[in-house]
N, C-alpha and C positions, 0 to 999 in steps of 0.2 A: 503494499499501499504506500502510496506517495505521502509526502511530508506535508501537501498541501491538504489531501483528503483527510488525512489524520488531524490536520490543525482545525478544519472546519467542525470538528466535534471535539476539539481539544484546547482548552483557552490558554493550555501552558506551553502551546507553540505558534502560539502569533502574537500580535502586539507587542508590549513590552518584552515578552521572553521569547520573541522569535529568534531561534538561532543565527549564528555568523558562522562562514567555515573558513574564511582564511585568516592568515596570520601574517601582520603586517609590522614594519618597522618605520615608522615617519619619524623624522627630525624637523626642528622649528616651526613648530606648531603655533598655529595665531592665538594670542590672547587679547582678551579685553578687560580693560583695568591694568592689573600688575600682577606679577607673582612676586610676593615678599621673598625679600634678597636671603632671609635666616631660613627659609623652606629650599634644604639641600638634601635630596636622596631621594629616595622613589616612593609613591603610593602605588601597592597593589591589591586590588580586588577578585575575588575568586568566584565563579559560579557555575552553575550546568548550563552544558552547551552540547547538546549532542551531535556527534560529527555525521552519523548514519540514521536515516529515518527509523523510529522506534520499531522493533521486532513487535510489542505487545502494547496493550493501553499504557500510556506514557503519564508519570507522575512528575511533577515540578523537582522534585529531589533526585530524579534518576540520569540527568544529561552527564557527560562529559566534563570532566573540571577544564575550564577554561580560565586562564590568568590574565586580567588587562592590568597593564603597569603604566603609568605617568613620571618620569624622571624630570625632575626640577632642580634647577641650579642656575645661581648666577641670571636668575628672571625669566630663564627659557625653560621650555618644554620637549619631551619627545614622547612618543607612544610606540607601545610594542604589546603584541598579545600573543599566547601560547597555548595551546593545549596541554594539559597533563597529560604526557604519554604513559599512561598504564600500561599494565601488561595485557589486560583485556582489550583496550583501545588498539593496541599493537597487532593483536590476533586478529580482532575485527577488520583491520586494515589490511590485513594479509587476504583474510577470505574476502574482501568486499562489500560485506553488510554486518548489520548489527546480530549479534549472536546471544545476548543476554535480556532476559524480562527485567520487569522493575517491580518496586514496592507495589503499585497498583495490582499488576500480574505478573506474578513470578514465573518465569523459565528458564531451566537451566540450557546451558550451551550442547550442541550436537554431542552426543556419547563417545564421538572419537575424539572431541578436543576437551573432554570434561577434565581429564587428569591435566592437561597442559593450562587450559583457563581458568579452572575453578567453578565453583557454583555461581558467585558473585564476583561483579565488577567493581574492583578498588577504584570507583572515580576521581576521589581526591578533591570534590567540586565545592568543599562548604567554607574552608577559610586556608588562610594563609600566615603563617607566622616565622620568627626569627629568632632561634635561641642557640646559644652553644657554637654559633658560626655557622649553622646550618639552617637553609630557607627549606620550610616543611608546610607541603600542602596536604590538606586533613578533610577526610569526613570520616563519621563516627564508627562505621562499618569495618574499615580497615585500618591497618598500618600506614603512618604517614609516607608521604611519596618525596623524596628529597628534590630541590630545585637549585640550580644553580643563579648566580646574578645576572646572568643573561636569560633566565626562563627556561632553559633546556632541562629537561629530564633526566635525573641520574638514578632516579629508582627506589625502591622501596628501602626506608632506615628502620630497622628494628632496635634503635640502642646498642648497636654491636652485638646482636644476639639476646640482650638481656630484658627485651620486651616481650612478654606473652599476652597475644590477643590483640585486639584493636585498640585504637587510640581516640578519644573525643576532640573534636572540633573544635573544642572551648577550653583548651588550658589555659592557665593563669599563672604569670610569672610575677614573683613576689619582688617589687621593687626595692625593697631594702638587702635580700641575700640574695636576687638572682636566679632563687630554685624555679623550676618549672614543674607545676602542681597539676598533674590530669588524671583521667581515670579512662577505662574504658568498660562498655558493657556487651554483653552477650545472649543471643537467645539458649545458649547451652550452657550448665552449670560450669564452674560459678557464673554466675550473672554479673557480677561487679568486682572490677579490680580498681585500686586506687595506686597511683604510682607519683616519687619524687625523683625528679634528676636535679643535679647540681648546675651551677652557672654554668660549667664547660659543657654540659650535657651529656653526663654520664648519669646513668639511672643508678640509685643509690637505695631505695626501697619500694616494694611491692607488696600489696596485701590484698587478701580476698576478703570481699564483704558478703557477708548471706543475704541473699533476699528471697522471699517466695515465692516470687513471678520473676519471669524475664520481662523487664518494661524497657520501653526506649527512654534514656536519660539523657535529653540533647544538651544541657549545660549543669552547672553545679556553683558552688559560693564559696569563695575562700578569704577568710581576712588573716589576721597577723596570728591568732592564735589556733584558728579553728577552720576546718572541712565540714560543709553542709552539705548534703544529699538529699533531693527532694524523689522519695520513693511514691511516683505518682502511676496510677494505672492506665497509662497507654501500652498496653499488653502485646507482646509477641504470641501470634497463633502460627506456630511451626508447620501444623498440620495444614491450615488452609492455606498458607503461602505456598508449599511443595505441591498443593492440588491446584494451583494457578489461581489463587485468590489473593487476598489484600493481606500484608504483612503484619500489620497492626491493628488491633481494634481498641475500642475505650470500653472498659470493664470497672465502673465506677464500684460495682460489688465487691470488688475486691478490697476496697478502701485505700488510706493513704496514710504515708508517714513522713517526717521530717526527721534525718540523722545528722547528729555531730561528732565529730571526729577530733580529738584534740591533736593537734600537728607534734606537739613533744612528749605525746604519749600514746602513740598509735597501738601499742601493745593491749591498752585498753577497751579498743574496738570503738564501736560506734554505739549511740546513746540513742535509740530512736523514740519519737512522739508521735502518738498518733492524731490523725487529722481528718476534716471531712475532704472529700475527694474535690481536686481541682487541676490545673495544668498551669505548667509554665514552660516555655521554650528558652527563654533569657533572662539572667539576671543582669542587676545593672552592675551591684558592688556589693560588700559586706566588710563590717568591723566590728569592733568588740567593743562594748561598754559594762564594764565589770565583769559579772558573770553571764551577761547577756550578749550573745552574738546577733546583731542586728544584718538583716537580709534585703534587699530591694531589688524588685524584678516585677516582669510584667506578667502579671495572672490573669487567666480565662476562667470561666467555670468550668471547663472540659477541654479535651484536646480540640483545638479550632482548625486542625488539616484533616482532610479525609484521605482513606488509603484504598478506601473500595468504594462501595454502593452507598455508604452509610452517609447519611443527611447532616452536615453540621448545623447549618443555619446561620444566618448573616448577622445572628445579634450575640454570635458566642466570639466577644471581642476581649483582646489582652488590655487591660490597663495597668498603671504604675501602681504598685502596692509595695508595702513594707511589714516585715514581719520582724517581731522580736522573741528570740528563742533563746529558753533558759534550761540548758542540757541538766543541770543540778536538780533543779525543781520539777524539771518534766513538762513544764509549761510553754506556749505558743499564743502568742497575740498578734492580729493581723488589721492593719490601717489600710485603706486605699487613699492613695495621696492625688489622684486625680483620675476624673471621669471619662477623659477622652481616649477612644481607640488609640494603642499606640505600641510600637516594637522597636527592635532593634536598637537597644539602649547602649551607650557608650559613657564610658569616663576619661578624664586624665589617666592612663595608665601609671603615672608616677603615683595615683593614690590608691593602687589596687589593694584591697584589704585593709584600708585605713579608712577613717571616716573622711568623706569627700562631700564638698557643697555642692558640686554643680553636676548635672547629669544630662545626657543629651539624647534625646529619643525621636525616633520616626515619627514624624505627623503624617497622616492618612487624610487623603482626600474621600477616599471610599473604600469599606470594608465589606465585599461581598463574600459568599461562598467560593465561588469560582475564581475571585481576583481580589487581589488587595493592591490598592495602586496609594503607594508613598509619594507624597508630594512637597516636603519641606522637614525642617528639623525643629524640634522643641526644646529649650533651653530650660531647665528645673532648678531652681535655686532651693536646693533641700533643706537648708537652715531656715529661709523666710517663708516657703510655702508657695512662691510666685513662680512664674514661667513666663517665657518672651519665646514667640513662634516666628520662623522665617519661610515663608512660600517661595520657593525657587520661580515657580512662573502659573498662569493660567492652566496651561496644558503640560506641565512638567511632572513626570515620574523620575523616582530617584530611589535610592536604595541607605545603607547604613551611613552615617555622617562619623568619619574618623577623626579625633583628635590627634592635629600633630602640634605638639608644645614649642613655645619660641623658647630658643636655647639661651639666649639673652635676659628671658625674665624669670621669676620664680613664683609670681601669682599661680593659684591652681587654673583658672580659667586664663591665663596668657598663651595665646596660641590661635590655630585656627581648626576649623571644621573643613575636610574634603570628603566630598561626595559626586560621583558620577551622575549625571542630571540628563536626562532627555527628553525631547518634545514630541509629546504623541502625533502633532501634525506634521512632522517631517523626519527625515532619519538623521536628525543631527542629535549628537551628545556631546558633553563638556564634562570636565573637571570644574567643579565651582569651590571656589574660596571663600572661606566666611571667615571675617574677625569673631572667634569665640565670644569675646565682654561683649562687643557691642551687636554681636547677631545682623551683620549686615554684608554684602557682598563685597570682596576686596578684588577678586579677580575670577577670570572665565576663561579655562584653558580649552580651544575648541578642537575636539578630537577627529581624526580623520574619517571614522564610521561611526554607524550607530552602535551601540554597546548594550545588548540585552542586560535585561533585570538580573541581578547575582546577589550573593548573601554577605559574604563577610572579608573583610579585608583590614590592613594597616598600614600605617605610615612610617618606613623603614630607614630613619635618618642617616644621612652618611657619616661614616665612622672616622 
């Protein structure tokens, strides 16, 4: 079936999601406004971008990873994009067609290729981070795929053989120690593992954590003293998946728990606290307040993405919440901080795990079951309880705003917000630079092609 005919029935292959297939290197990009001279480095964003027409019903989480990078320096900019050349994608290129199903309709490769290709493709399509000198493309169902600074694929990285199982797409780097803290979940026991890597990238700790069910755990929270896991009932149904059905279902009858792990006493294990079911894809930050750990993130009443024929409904929208968790007393309180639907929360990463005043969330023009349209960014002053929103344009669609700190200033909000913004009425995309304090546009780097909607990225300052 052609991509065009599939797109007519699948919103994740048209409009802001429509894939691009070529790889470009373009220097001397046109700039409206200015690029601050202090921005010296590379912004990289990852996202799904299928190279071949999908074999089965396509889910937005299925596509091959594609990195879109904008290098900034001396007020100039260049654009580069590359596929993450996973083992599965290289085999598909050799065979000339898609070989894997996806999260909505699973299908294994042909039997004669199964031993070589594996059951699932590691698309590494969700995030891109740098740690210990390695640039890692991530998805939560596989191991990291290492890239070089020119965005060429080097292959899967398993921390020199020390990493067992997959790695989350949302690791947390401790700004004080340089450690990388992360987890991996699996549909097979053990369902959850927690890992610590030191600042050089050496894996120094791995522990298994018992869960009653295999759940999709997209993100977690880390403070200076604690690690917080949200065991929420987005549950793997392996039998349904192997039969060609949806891989994940919402099962509120399983209940929900919040677990706290002491970073200095891992041997004590996780303290679990029962809560009513809800769901969180992304957390903003966490910090310690005496015996309490405070977590902020985007909460919805249930899983707000469909993986099969289940109807989510357009009223299940995440919004910014705060939890105060006391693991010694076994208590959790919850507070809604804003009524507006929002996601893609980010902070100045120098305050990760510490009490931060400012958070930046994606603002939505529309939140429907089959499409979410982000069109701006809202800056929340978490101390004063106020917010300011910047909308990129009447017909704009955007993704996650990434904070790039000003190296010459020390204030928490001294820096810029970087975001790829596209015009729905044209094929134009731009990297838009906002002043994070004023929430006004400073510059717009006009990109040489439309960039499809993607997931997460980061600013890599020149070292």
